[in-house]
C-alpha positions as CSV (number, residue, x, y, z in Angstrom):
1,X,-22.7,26.3,37.1
2,X,-26.3,24.9,37.7
3,X,-28.8,27.3,39.6
4,X,-30.3,25.6,43.0
5,X,-33.5,27.2,43.5
6,X,-35.7,24.6,45.6
7,X,-34.7,22.1,48.1
8,X,-33.6,18.7,47.2
9,X,-30.9,16.2,45.6
10,X,-29.3,17.1,42.7
11,X,-26.7,14.8,40.8
12,X,-24.2,16.3,38.4
13,X,-21.4,14.6,36.1
14,X,-17.9,15.9,36.9
15,X,-15.4,15.4,34.4
16,X,-12.6,13.8,35.6
17,X,-8.7,15.2,36.3
18,X,-7.4,13.9,32.7
19,X,-8.7,13.0,29.2
20,X,-6.9,9.5,27.7
21,X,-5.3,9.7,24.7
22,X,-5.4,6.6,22.3
23,X,-2.6,5.8,20.2
24,X,-3.6,5.8,16.3
25,X,-3.1,3.6,13.6
26,X,0.4,3.5,11.7
27,X,0.4,1.5,9.2
28,X,-1.7,2.2,6.5
29,X,-0.4,2.1,2.9
30,X,-1.4,4.0,-0.1
31,X,-0.7,2.3,-3.7
32,X,-0.6,4.5,-6.8
33,X,-0.6,2.4,-9.9
34,X,-2.2,0.5,-13.1
35,X,-5.0,-2.2,-12.6
36,X,-7.7,-3.7,-14.9
37,X,-10.9,-2.5,-13.6
38,X,-12.0,0.3,-10.9
39,X,-12.4,3.8,-10.3
40,X,-9.6,6.4,-11.6
41,X,-8.2,8.8,-9.6
42,X,-10.4,8.2,-6.4
43,X,-8.6,6.7,-3.3
44,X,-10.5,3.5,-2.9
45,X,-10.1,1.5,0.8
46,X,-9.2,-2.3,0.7
47,X,-9.0,-4.1,3.5
48,X,-8.0,-7.7,2.1
49,X,-7.1,-9.5,-1.4
50,X,-10.5,-10.7,-2.1
51,X,-11.6,-6.6,-2.1
52,X,-9.3,-5.8,-4.2
53,X,-9.6,-8.4,-6.6
54,X,-13.7,-7.3,-6.8
55,X,-12.8,-3.9,-7.4
56,X,-9.8,-3.3,-9.2
57,X,-9.7,-7.1,-10.6
58,X,-6.7,-9.6,-10.8
59,X,-3.4,-9.2,-12.3
60,X,-2.4,-7.6,-15.3
61,X,0.8,-7.9,-17.7
62,X,3.5,-5.3,-17.4
63,X,2.0,-3.7,-14.6
64,X,3.2,-4.1,-10.9
65,X,0.5,-2.7,-8.7
66,X,-1.5,-6.2,-8.1
67,X,1.9,-7.8,-7.1
68,X,2.5,-4.9,-4.5
69,X,-1.1,-5.1,-3.3
70,X,-0.8,-8.8,-3.0
71,X,3.0,-8.7,-1.1
72,X,1.9,-6.4,1.1
73,X,-1.2,-8.2,2.2
74,X,0.9,-11.9,2.1
75,X,3.4,-10.3,4.5
76,X,1.3,-8.9,7.2
77,X,-0.4,-5.9,5.8
78,X,-3.9,-4.3,6.8
79,X,-5.9,-1.5,5.2
80,X,-4.7,0.5,2.6
81,X,-5.8,2.8,-0.3
82,X,-5.9,2.1,-3.9
83,X,-5.7,5.1,-6.4
84,X,-6.1,3.8,-10.4
85,X,-4.5,6.2,-12.6
86,X,-3.9,6.0,-16.3
87,X,-7.5,7.1,-17.5
88,X,-9.0,10.4,-18.0
89,X,-11.8,9.9,-15.3
90,X,-14.8,9.3,-17.1
91,X,-14.9,5.5,-16.9
92,X,-15.8,3.5,-14.2
93,X,-13.0,0.6,-15.6
94,X,-14.9,-1.8,-17.0
95,X,-14.4,-3.0,-20.5
96,X,-16.5,-1.4,-23.3
97,X,-16.2,-5.0,-25.4
98,X,-19.4,-6.0,-26.7
99,X,-21.2,-8.1,-28.8
100,X,-24.6,-10.1,-29.5
101,X,-25.6,-14.0,-30.3
102,X,-28.1,-14.0,-33.1
103,X,-30.9,-16.6,-32.9
104,X,-31.6,-18.8,-35.1
105,X,-35.0,-18.6,-36.2
106,X,-34.1,-14.8,-37.3
107,X,-30.6,-14.5,-38.1
108,X,-31.0,-10.7,-37.7
109,X,-32.6,-10.6,-34.1
110,X,-29.8,-10.8,-31.4
111,X,-30.7,-13.3,-28.7
112,X,-27.9,-12.7,-26.0
113,X,-26.0,-9.7,-25.4
114,X,-22.1,-10.6,-24.9
115,X,-20.2,-8.0,-22.8
116,X,-16.3,-8.7,-21.9
117,X,-15.5,-8.4,-18.1
118,X,-12.1,-6.5,-17.6
119,X,-9.9,-9.6,-17.5
120,X,-10.8,-10.4,-21.1
121,X,-8.8,-7.3,-22.7
122,X,-5.5,-8.1,-20.3
123,X,-3.5,-9.3,-22.8
124,X,-4.9,-7.4,-25.3
125,X,-6.0,-9.7,-28.2
126,X,-9.2,-10.0,-30.1
127,X,-12.0,-11.7,-28.2
128,X,-14.4,-13.9,-30.1
129,X,-17.4,-16.1,-29.4
130,X,-18.0,-19.1,-31.4
131,X,-21.2,-21.2,-31.1
132,X,-21.3,-24.7,-32.9
133,X,-22.7,-27.9,-32.8
134,X,-22.7,-30.0,-29.3
135,X,-22.0,-33.7,-30.0
136,X,-25.7,-34.3,-28.4
137,X,-26.8,-33.0,-31.8
138,X,-29.9,-31.3,-30.6
139,X,-30.7,-28.0,-31.8
140,X,-31.1,-26.1,-28.6
141,X,-28.0,-27.6,-27.0
142,X,-24.7,-26.2,-28.6
143,X,-21.0,-25.6,-27.5
144,X,-19.8,-21.9,-26.7
145,X,-16.1,-21.1,-27.5
146,X,-14.4,-18.5,-26.0
147,X,-11.2,-17.5,-28.1
148,X,-8.7,-14.5,-27.7
149,X,-6.0,-13.6,-30.0
150,X,-7.3,-16.8,-32.5
151,X,-6.4,-19.2,-29.5
152,X,-9.4,-20.8,-27.4
153,X,-9.2,-19.9,-23.3
154,X,-12.7,-21.2,-22.4
155,X,-15.2,-24.2,-23.8
156,X,-18.8,-24.6,-22.6
157,X,-20.1,-27.9,-23.6
158,X,-23.8,-28.9,-23.9
159,X,-25.3,-25.9,-22.8
160,X,-29.0,-24.8,-23.9
161,X,-31.0,-22.0,-24.7
162,X,-33.8,-23.6,-22.8
163,X,-34.2,-22.4,-18.7
164,X,-32.4,-25.2,-16.5
165,X,-29.1,-26.3,-15.0
166,X,-27.6,-25.9,-18.7
167,X,-29.1,-22.6,-19.8
168,X,-26.2,-20.8,-21.7
169,X,-26.5,-17.5,-19.5
170,X,-26.7,-19.6,-16.1
171,X,-23.6,-21.4,-17.2
172,X,-21.5,-18.6,-18.8
173,X,-22.5,-16.2,-15.5
174,X,-21.1,-18.7,-13.0
175,X,-18.4,-19.6,-14.4
176,X,-16.3,-17.6,-17.2
177,X,-13.9,-15.1,-16.2
178,X,-13.9,-13.3,-19.4
179,X,-17.9,-12.9,-20.2
180,X,-21.0,-11.8,-19.4
181,X,-24.3,-12.8,-21.1
182,X,-27.8,-11.2,-20.7
183,X,-31.0,-12.5,-22.7
184,X,-32.4,-9.8,-24.5
185,X,-35.8,-12.1,-25.6
186,X,-39.0,-12.0,-23.6
187,X,-39.7,-15.6,-24.4
188,X,-36.8,-18.2,-24.5
189,X,-34.8,-18.5,-27.6
190,X,-35.7,-21.6,-29.8
191,X,-32.0,-22.0,-31.4
192,X,-28.9,-20.1,-31.5
193,X,-27.4,-19.1,-34.3
194,X,-24.0,-21.2,-35.4
195,X,-21.1,-19.0,-36.1
196,X,-18.3,-16.6,-34.6
197,X,-19.2,-13.2,-33.3
198,X,-16.1,-10.8,-32.6
199,X,-16.3,-8.3,-29.6
200,X,-16.1,-4.9,-30.6
201,X,-13.8,-2.9,-28.4
202,X,-11.9,-5.7,-27.1
203,X,-8.4,-6.1,-27.0
204,X,-7.9,-2.8,-25.2
205,X,-4.7,-3.0,-23.0
206,X,-4.8,-2.2,-19.6
207,X,-1.8,-0.2,-19.2
208,X,-2.1,2.9,-20.8
209,X,0.3,3.5,-23.9
210,X,1.2,6.9,-22.7
211,X,1.6,8.6,-19.2
212,X,3.2,11.6,-18.0
213,X,4.7,12.8,-14.4
214,X,1.5,14.7,-13.9
215,X,-0.8,11.4,-14.3
216,X,1.1,10.3,-11.1
217,X,1.8,13.0,-9.3
218,X,-2.0,14.3,-9.8
219,X,-3.2,17.3,-8.4
220,X,-4.4,17.6,-4.9
221,X,-7.6,20.1,-6.1
222,X,-8.9,17.1,-8.7
223,X,-7.9,14.5,-6.1
224,X,-6.2,12.7,-8.7
225,X,-2.9,10.6,-8.6
226,X,-0.8,11.0,-5.4
227,X,-2.2,14.4,-4.9
228,X,-5.2,13.1,-4.2
229,X,-3.9,11.3,-0.7
230,X,-3.9,14.5,1.0
231,X,-7.5,14.1,1.7
232,X,-7.1,10.9,3.4
233,X,-5.6,11.1,6.8
234,X,-5.0,7.8,8.0
235,X,-2.1,7.2,5.3
236,X,1.2,6.7,6.7
237,X,3.2,5.1,3.9
238,X,3.1,6.1,0.2
239,X,4.0,3.9,-2.6
240,X,4.1,4.2,-6.2
241,X,5.2,0.6,-7.9
242,X,3.7,1.1,-11.5
243,X,6.1,3.9,-11.9
244,X,8.9,1.4,-12.8
245,X,6.5,-0.2,-15.2
246,X,5.9,3.1,-16.7
247,X,9.8,3.5,-16.7
248,X,10.2,0.0,-18.3
249,X,7.8,0.5,-21.1
250,X,9.4,3.5,-22.2
251,X,6.7,5.9,-21.1
252,X,8.9,8.0,-19.2
253,X,12.3,8.3,-18.7
254,X,15.0,8.4,-15.7
255,X,14.7,11.7,-15.2
256,X,10.9,11.8,-14.9
257,X,11.3,8.6,-12.8
258,X,13.1,11.1,-10.4
259,X,10.7,13.8,-10.4
260,X,7.9,11.5,-9.7
261,X,9.6,10.4,-6.5
262,X,10.6,13.9,-5.1
263,X,6.7,14.5,-5.5
264,X,6.3,11.6,-3.3
265,X,8.9,12.7,-1.2
266,X,7.3,16.7,-1.3
267,X,3.8,15.1,-0.7
268,X,5.1,13.5,2.8
269,X,6.8,16.1,3.8
270,X,3.8,18.6,3.4
271,X,1.5,16.4,5.2
272,X,4.4,15.2,7.9
273,X,2.2,12.2,8.6
274,X,3.7,9.7,6.4
275,X,6.8,7.8,4.6
276,X,7.5,7.5,1.0
277,X,8.9,4.1,0.0
278,X,11.0,4.3,-3.3
279,X,11.4,1.5,-5.5
280,X,15.5,1.8,-7.2
281,X,15.8,1.3,-11.0
282,X,15.8,-2.4,-12.3
283,X,19.1,-4.1,-13.4
284,X,21.5,-2.2,-11.0
285,X,24.3,-3.9,-9.4
286,X,25.8,-2.8,-6.2
287,X,27.9,0.2,-7.9
288,X,25.2,1.3,-9.9
289,X,22.6,1.8,-7.3
290,X,25.4,3.7,-5.2
291,X,26.0,5.8,-8.1
292,X,22.4,6.4,-8.7
293,X,21.6,7.3,-5.1
294,X,24.3,9.7,-4.6
295,X,25.3,11.1,-8.0
296,X,21.9,11.0,-10.2
297,X,19.0,11.3,-7.7
298,X,20.8,12.7,-4.4
299,X,17.5,12.4,-2.1
300,X,17.9,14.2,1.4
301,X,14.7,13.4,3.2
302,X,13.8,12.1,6.5
303,X,10.6,11.2,5.2
304,X,11.5,8.7,2.4
305,X,13.4,5.3,2.4
306,X,15.1,3.6,-0.1
307,X,14.8,-0.5,-0.7
308,X,16.9,-2.6,-2.9
309,X,17.1,-4.8,-5.2
310,X,14.3,-6.2,-6.7
311,X,12.6,-9.5,-5.7
312,X,11.3,-12.4,-7.7
313,X,8.0,-13.5,-7.1
314,X,5.8,-15.8,-8.7
315,X,3.3,-14.7,-11.5
316,X,-0.1,-15.9,-11.6
317,X,-0.9,-14.3,-15.0
318,X,2.0,-16.3,-16.7
319,X,2.9,-19.1,-14.5
320,X,6.3,-18.0,-14.0
321,X,8.6,-15.9,-11.6
322,X,9.0,-12.8,-12.2
323,X,11.1,-9.8,-10.8
324,X,9.0,-7.1,-9.1
325,X,9.7,-3.7,-6.9
326,X,10.1,-4.4,-3.5
327,X,8.1,-1.5,-2.0
328,X,4.6,-3.4,-1.7
329,X,6.2,-6.1,0.5
330,X,8.1,-3.6,2.6
331,X,4.8,-2.1,3.4
332,X,3.5,-5.2,4.3
333,X,6.5,-6.0,6.6
334,X,6.1,-2.5,8.3
335,X,2.6,-3.3,9.2
336,X,3.4,-6.9,10.3
337,X,6.3,-5.1,12.6
338,X,3.8,-2.7,14.0
339,X,1.5,-5.2,14.8
340,X,3.6,-7.9,16.1
341,X,6.7,-5.1,18.4
342,X,5.1,-2.0,18.0
343,X,6.3,1.1,15.5
344,X,9.1,1.8,17.7
345,X,10.7,-1.3,16.4
346,X,12.7,-1.0,13.6
347,X,11.1,-2.9,10.5
348,X,14.1,-4.9,9.4
349,X,15.5,-8.5,10.0
350,X,12.3,-9.8,9.0
351,X,11.6,-12.2,6.4
352,X,10.2,-11.3,2.8
353,X,7.4,-13.8,2.3
354,X,6.6,-14.6,-1.1
355,X,10.5,-14.0,-2.3
356,X,11.8,-17.0,-4.2
357,X,15.2,-15.2,-4.6
358,X,16.8,-11.4,-5.2
359,X,17.7,-9.8,-8.7
360,X,21.5,-9.4,-7.3
361,X,22.9,-11.4,-3.9
362,X,25.6,-8.6,-3.1
363,X,28.6,-9.4,-0.2
364,X,29.4,-8.0,3.0
365,X,31.6,-5.8,1.5
366,X,29.1,-4.1,-1.2
367,X,26.8,-3.7,1.6
368,X,29.3,-2.0,3.6
369,X,29.3,0.8,0.9
370,X,25.3,1.1,0.4
371,X,24.1,0.9,4.0
372,X,25.9,4.5,4.8
373,X,24.0,6.1,1.9
374,X,21.0,4.9,3.2
375,X,19.8,2.4,0.8
376,X,18.7,-0.7,2.6
377,X,19.7,-3.9,1.3
378,X,17.5,-7.1,1.0
379,X,19.8,-10.2,1.4
380,X,19.7,-13.7,0.8
381,X,21.0,-15.5,4.2
382,X,21.4,-19.7,3.7
383,X,19.3,-21.4,6.0
384,X,17.6,-18.1,7.2
385,X,15.9,-17.2,3.7
386,X,15.6,-13.6,2.5
387,X,15.3,-10.8,4.9
388,X,15.2,-7.1,5.1
389,X,18.8,-5.7,6.1
390,X,18.4,-2.1,6.7
391,X,16.4,0.4,8.3
392,X,17.5,4.0,7.5
393,X,16.1,6.9,6.1
394,X,17.6,8.8,2.8
395,X,18.6,11.7,5.5
396,X,21.7,13.4,6.2
397,X,20.5,13.9,9.9
398,X,21.9,12.0,12.3
399,X,19.2,12.6,14.8
400,X,16.8,11.4,11.7
401,X,18.3,8.4,10.5
402,X,16.3,5.2,10.9
403,X,13.0,4.5,9.7
404,X,11.5,3.8,13.1
405,X,12.4,7.1,14.8
406,X,10.8,8.9,11.8
407,X,7.6,6.6,12.2
408,X,7.4,6.7,16.0
409,X,7.0,10.4,16.1
410,X,4.6,10.4,13.3
411,X,2.8,8.3,15.8
412,X,3.3,10.4,18.8
413,X,2.3,13.7,16.9
414,X,-0.8,12.4,15.5
415,X,-1.9,10.3,18.6
416,X,-1.4,13.6,20.7
417,X,-3.2,15.8,18.4
418,X,-5.8,14.0,17.9
419,X,-6.2,13.3,22.1
420,X,-6.3,17.2,23.2
421,X,-8.6,19.0,21.0
422,X,-11.0,19.5,24.0
423,X,-7.8,21.7,24.8
424,X,-9.2,24.2,22.4
425,X,-10.8,26.8,23.9
426,X,-10.8,25.7,27.2
427,X,-9.9,28.8,30.1
428,X,-6.3,29.2,29.4
429,X,-5.0,29.2,33.3
430,X,-2.9,26.5,35.5
431,X,-5.8,24.2,35.8
432,X,-5.5,24.0,32.3
433,X,-2.1,23.1,32.2
434,X,-2.3,20.8,35.0
435,X,-5.0,18.7,32.7
436,X,-2.8,19.0,29.7
437,X,0.4,17.5,31.8
438,X,-1.5,14.8,33.3
439,X,-2.9,13.5,29.9
440,X,0.0,13.8,28.1
441,X,2.1,11.9,31.0
442,X,-0.2,9.6,31.2
443,X,0.1,8.9,27.2
444,X,4.2,8.8,27.4
445,X,4.2,6.3,30.4
446,X,2.3,3.9,28.6
447,X,4.6,4.3,25.8
448,X,7.6,3.8,28.2
449,X,6.4,0.5,29.7
450,X,5.5,-0.8,26.0
451,X,9.1,-0.4,25.6
452,X,9.2,2.7,23.2
453,X,11.2,5.2,25.2
454,X,14.6,4.6,26.8
455,X,15.3,4.9,30.2
456,X,15.4,2.9,33.5
457,X,12.4,5.4,35.1
458,X,9.7,7.5,33.4
459,X,11.8,10.8,34.3
460,X,14.8,9.4,32.0
461,X,12.4,8.8,28.9
462,X,10.4,12.0,28.8
463,X,9.3,15.1,30.3
464,X,6.3,17.4,29.8
465,X,6.3,21.1,30.6
466,X,3.4,23.3,30.5
467,X,3.6,26.2,33.3
468,X,3.8,29.8,33.8
469,X,7.1,29.4,32.6
470,X,6.5,28.4,29.1
471,X,3.0,30.4,29.0
472,X,4.0,34.0,29.6
473,X,1.0,36.7,30.0
474,X,1.7,38.0,26.5
475,X,1.3,34.4,25.4
476,X,-1.5,33.7,27.2
477,X,-3.3,37.3,25.7
478,X,-2.1,36.0,22.2
479,X,-4.7,32.9,23.0
480,X,-1.8,30.2,23.0
481,X,-1.2,27.5,25.2
482,X,2.5,26.2,24.5
483,X,3.3,22.5,26.0
484,X,7.1,21.3,25.6
485,X,7.3,17.7,25.4
486,X,10.4,15.5,25.3
487,X,10.8,12.5,24.4
488,X,13.8,9.6,24.1
489,X,13.1,7.1,21.5
490,X,14.9,3.5,21.7
491,X,17.4,3.3,18.6
492,X,18.1,0.0,16.9
493,X,21.1,-1.6,17.9
494,X,22.1,-1.9,14.2
495,X,26.0,-2.7,14.7
496,X,26.2,-5.7,17.2
497,X,29.9,-5.8,18.7
498,X,31.3,-8.5,21.3
499,X,34.7,-8.2,22.1
500,X,36.6,-11.5,22.8
501,X,40.3,-11.7,24.7
502,X,42.0,-14.6,26.3
503,X,43.5,-14.2,29.7
504,X,45.1,-16.7,31.7
505,X,43.0,-18.5,34.3
506,X,43.7,-20.5,37.3
507,X,45.9,-19.4,40.4
508,X,49.5,-18.7,39.8
509,X,51.8,-21.4,42.5
510,X,54.6,-18.7,42.7
511,X,54.8,-16.9,45.8
512,X,56.1,-13.5,45.1
């Protein structure tokens, strides 16, 4: 309390009876996989597809990270973190392929430095640059051709070594997706020597030739792989789409795949505020996915969800449709569902944007076998598109059967945790208990009004208990304040049953 020593008017600020609790974000995905460029083993925040391509490059042949991130944003996902794996961390992801275009006056003198961009080595072909005479016939005008694997992929006609709009450096750096030029001479180049130049170091594959479980799982101490995500509190979803790319390329076997997915589940259980979205192995039918889920994998966790089958999407790299793991698109649907309906609503019965078809079209009888095992099926319905038709976790506990229940409790726990930091070191007395009750009750009544809690009145939806009964003297002496909170979350109407019967209508004319 302030000390008043002289007469006068004093204005003081007094705290309100309760402090508001704000809801935290619920849809921030973390992707682990192979990319064309960008930093290795450094979780990088990305908020849109353009930002992803600027940092990590375009689509990569033989990798699914780009497709997963594209599907994430396409289906309504917001912010996400990208962890690029496959390197030792010493490289920043740029290509080391380089060469020089020589001067015509002195062929031994390098006129321009040529450096390949990361996209140049995407197909693993050798990169060569050819300088040949232009149809215009002038010495300072020439055509520049970029070849990959012996085929011309870019052509720049009638470019010049002199300053101007047609300057070769200006034109190539503005239009080329494969090269970047730099003038090494202070004076303008009179003539560029004709001929071909091979870029040393080009053709390196963007997908590593060897990768193990430890590369994907990573180490929290070194901030690598999935382990590096322990330092990111905002993450609520964990995905590793390129785990399937490594499996398809023979870099890991099925047991290693399962060990990595178990590590993803362990990471989510350890953090307690995120859920792993798992992909199934490719090429499995309904019977095989059931056997893999029950007999081989046998996952049992309230922090993991599995979606099957793979979906077919357009691959801009080849111009054809290819099958990709569904996890990235599912994460986007989770984010879209949170924005439109709320985290309490099950992220199911939603159209998958960008999906052309499915790897397997299942029947209702097959779905009846898969749904009880926690396999969330993706189905194609005539006239209704391709939809997510399941919202279960890989848990045998009936209390944690649905995805929305787990995610909603994560939301509540983190919101209450962040909104009650002010309680620490406050005097532990009935006045503090009353403030805690008011703050949490005000937060939960808003959740009830939004339809997230079950009940026709707040008293049926939740309770908050923080008084002398659960805060005895020995607990106070130990420096503890205990608040018991109970909520009744809404659960999805998974089985909708209409009971129809016939009866004889009208009034009988027979007197009894």
